[in-house]
Every structure is written in structure tokens, then in C-alpha cells.
C-alpha positions as CSV (number, residue, x, y, z in Angstrom):
1,X,146.5,171.8,-43.6
2,X,144.8,168.5,-42.6
3,X,146.2,168.7,-39.1
4,X,144.7,172.1,-38.6
5,X,141.3,170.9,-39.9
6,X,141.5,167.8,-37.7
7,X,142.2,169.9,-34.6
8,X,139.3,172.2,-35.4
9,X,136.9,169.4,-35.9
10,X,137.8,167.5,-32.7
11,X,135.0,167.6,-30.1
12,X,135.6,169.8,-27.1
13,X,136.5,168.1,-23.9
14,X,133.6,168.9,-21.5
15,X,134.0,168.1,-17.9
16,X,131.5,165.7,-16.4
17,X,130.3,168.3,-13.9
18,X,129.1,170.5,-16.7
19,X,127.3,167.7,-18.4
20,X,125.5,166.8,-15.1
21,X,124.6,170.5,-14.4
22,X,123.4,170.9,-17.9
23,X,121.3,167.7,-17.7
24,X,119.9,168.8,-14.3
25,X,119.0,172.2,-15.8
26,X,117.3,170.6,-18.8
27,X,115.3,168.2,-16.6
28,X,114.3,171.2,-14.4
29,X,113.2,173.2,-17.4
30,X,111.2,170.3,-18.8
31,X,109.6,169.8,-15.4
32,X,108.7,173.5,-15.2
33,X,107.1,173.4,-18.6
34,X,105.2,170.2,-18.0
35,X,104.1,170.8,-14.4
36,X,103.6,174.6,-14.2
37,X,103.5,176.3,-17.6
38,X,101.4,173.8,-19.7
39,X,98.6,173.5,-17.2
40,X,98.5,177.3,-16.7
41,X,98.2,177.9,-20.4
42,X,95.6,175.2,-21.0
43,X,93.4,176.6,-18.3
44,X,92.6,179.8,-20.2
45,X,91.0,180.4,-23.5
46,X,91.7,184.0,-24.3
47,X,95.1,185.2,-25.6
48,X,95.5,187.9,-22.9
49,X,94.7,185.3,-20.2
50,X,97.3,182.9,-21.5
51,X,99.8,185.8,-21.7
52,X,99.1,186.7,-18.1
53,X,99.3,183.0,-17.0
54,X,102.7,182.6,-18.8
55,X,104.0,185.8,-17.2
56,X,103.0,184.6,-13.7
57,X,104.4,181.2,-14.4
58,X,107.7,182.8,-15.4
59,X,107.5,184.8,-12.2
60,X,107.2,181.6,-10.2
61,X,110.2,180.2,-12.1
62,X,112.2,183.2,-11.2
63,X,111.2,182.9,-7.5
64,X,112.2,179.3,-7.5
65,X,115.6,180.0,-9.1
66,X,116.2,182.9,-6.6
67,X,115.3,180.6,-3.6
68,X,117.8,178.0,-5.0
69,X,120.5,180.6,-5.3
70,X,119.9,181.9,-1.8
71,X,119.9,178.4,-0.3
72,X,123.1,177.6,-2.2
73,X,124.8,180.8,-0.8
74,X,123.7,180.0,2.7
75,X,125.2,176.5,2.4
76,X,128.4,178.0,1.0
77,X,128.6,180.6,3.8
78,X,127.9,178.2,6.6
79,X,129.8,175.2,5.1
80,X,132.3,174.9,7.9
81,X,129.6,174.9,10.5
82,X,127.6,172.3,8.6
83,X,130.6,170.0,8.3
84,X,131.4,170.5,12.0
85,X,127.8,169.6,12.8
86,X,128.0,166.3,10.9
87,X,131.5,165.4,12.0
88,X,130.7,165.6,15.7
89,X,128.4,162.6,15.8
């Protein structure tokens, strides 16, 4: 019984890549809140203005995420051409 409990309580082995991506996502989220959302919310006094500012800020976040995804897909699609470009010189 103790062996089963010891196996259940062992921490999961998480690959370093997941930790790095999670840390990068957390840093990006903190930067978004600190640099975009907080100034947008503090600029307005009424509740409906703050709601509109937060909606538009989330719209900006969505646009930035979609740009990042599109750029990543372009890099993946043209990866062989990119590596050939850098290996010629």
C-alpha cells in the first residue's frame, strides 16, 4: 500500500521545454497585463468604459497571438528554404 501511495505522490517529470514555454507564456501574460490592460483600465472612470477598454485590450491580445501563430506557421512551412539561405554563406 505504501508503494502505491509513494508512486502517486511522486512529482511528475516535466520536460524542460514545457517549463520554458510555460514561463514564456507567464511572462507574456504579465507583460500584457502590465503594459496594455492596466493602463487601459486606469484611463477610464466609468464601468462601461472600463469594460470596453478591457474588451479592446483582449482583442489586441488575440491579434498578437494570431500574428505569432501565423509567423510560426510561415517559419515551419519555409523552414528548408530558411536553412538553405543561412547555410549558403
